[in-house]
C-alpha positions as CSV (number, residue, x, y, z in Angstrom):
1,M,10.7,88.0,77.3
2,V,14.4,88.4,76.4
3,N,17.6,86.8,77.6
4,R,20.1,87.9,75.0
5,I,21.0,91.3,73.5
6,V,23.3,91.5,70.5
7,L,25.1,94.7,69.8
8,F,26.9,95.7,66.6
9,D,29.4,98.5,66.9
10,R,29.9,101.0,64.0
11,P,31.8,99.1,61.3
12,N,35.0,101.1,61.2
13,L,38.3,101.0,63.0
14,D,38.1,104.5,64.5
15,D,34.8,104.4,66.5
16,A,34.8,101.8,69.2
17,I,32.6,101.3,72.3
18,T,34.8,99.9,75.1
19,S,32.2,99.7,77.9
20,G,28.6,100.5,78.6
21,T,25.5,99.5,80.5
22,L,22.2,98.1,79.3
23,L,19.3,99.4,81.4
24,F,16.0,97.6,81.2
25,S,12.4,98.7,81.9
26,D,12.3,96.4,84.9
27,G,15.1,98.4,86.6
28,S,17.8,95.7,86.0
29,R,21.2,96.4,84.4
30,V,23.8,94.4,82.4
31,A,27.3,95.5,82.0
32,V,28.6,95.8,78.4
33,S,32.2,95.0,77.7
34,T,34.2,96.0,74.5
35,L,32.2,95.5,71.3
36,A,33.8,93.9,68.3
37,N,35.3,96.8,66.3
38,D,34.6,95.4,62.9
39,G,30.8,95.6,63.1
40,S,30.4,91.9,63.8
41,P,28.0,90.9,66.6
42,T,28.8,90.9,70.3
43,A,26.2,89.0,72.4
44,F,25.3,89.5,76.1
45,D,23.3,86.7,77.8
46,F,21.5,87.1,81.0
47,A,18.6,85.6,83.0
48,E,15.3,85.9,81.2
49,K,13.3,89.1,81.8
50,S,10.1,90.6,80.7
51,I,10.7,94.2,79.5
52,T,9.1,96.8,77.4
53,W,12.2,98.9,76.6
54,L,16.0,98.9,76.9
55,R,18.6,101.6,76.9
56,L,22.3,101.4,76.2
57,T,24.4,104.0,78.0
58,V,27.9,104.2,76.6
59,D,30.4,104.5,79.4
60,G,33.7,104.3,77.5
61,V,35.1,104.6,74.0
62,S,38.4,104.3,72.3
63,S,40.7,107.4,72.0
64,S,40.1,107.6,68.3
65,T,36.3,107.7,68.6
66,K,34.6,110.7,67.0
67,N,31.1,109.3,66.5
68,I,29.6,107.1,69.3
69,G,26.9,104.8,68.2
70,L,25.7,101.4,67.1
71,S,25.0,100.0,63.6
72,E,22.4,97.6,65.0
73,I,20.9,96.2,68.2
74,Q,18.9,93.0,68.5
75,A,16.9,91.4,71.4
76,F,16.2,87.7,71.6
77,R,14.7,85.0,73.7
78,V,16.9,81.9,73.2
């Protein structure tokens, strides 16, 4: 069971995720807004769900982005 995902963008000022979508194994989705560009955590809370996997699709990045990615992803039940 999870109800919070925490994403950490790459910790540099050039590579920045500006939008995305979290897709869960139960078929649900959660929109992802701009992540903190300094590598600090950005949390997304939602109704509790039972999942076996999740996928982040990056839908938008800053114009200076050359390497799309995360430094870390965390899943919690809070």
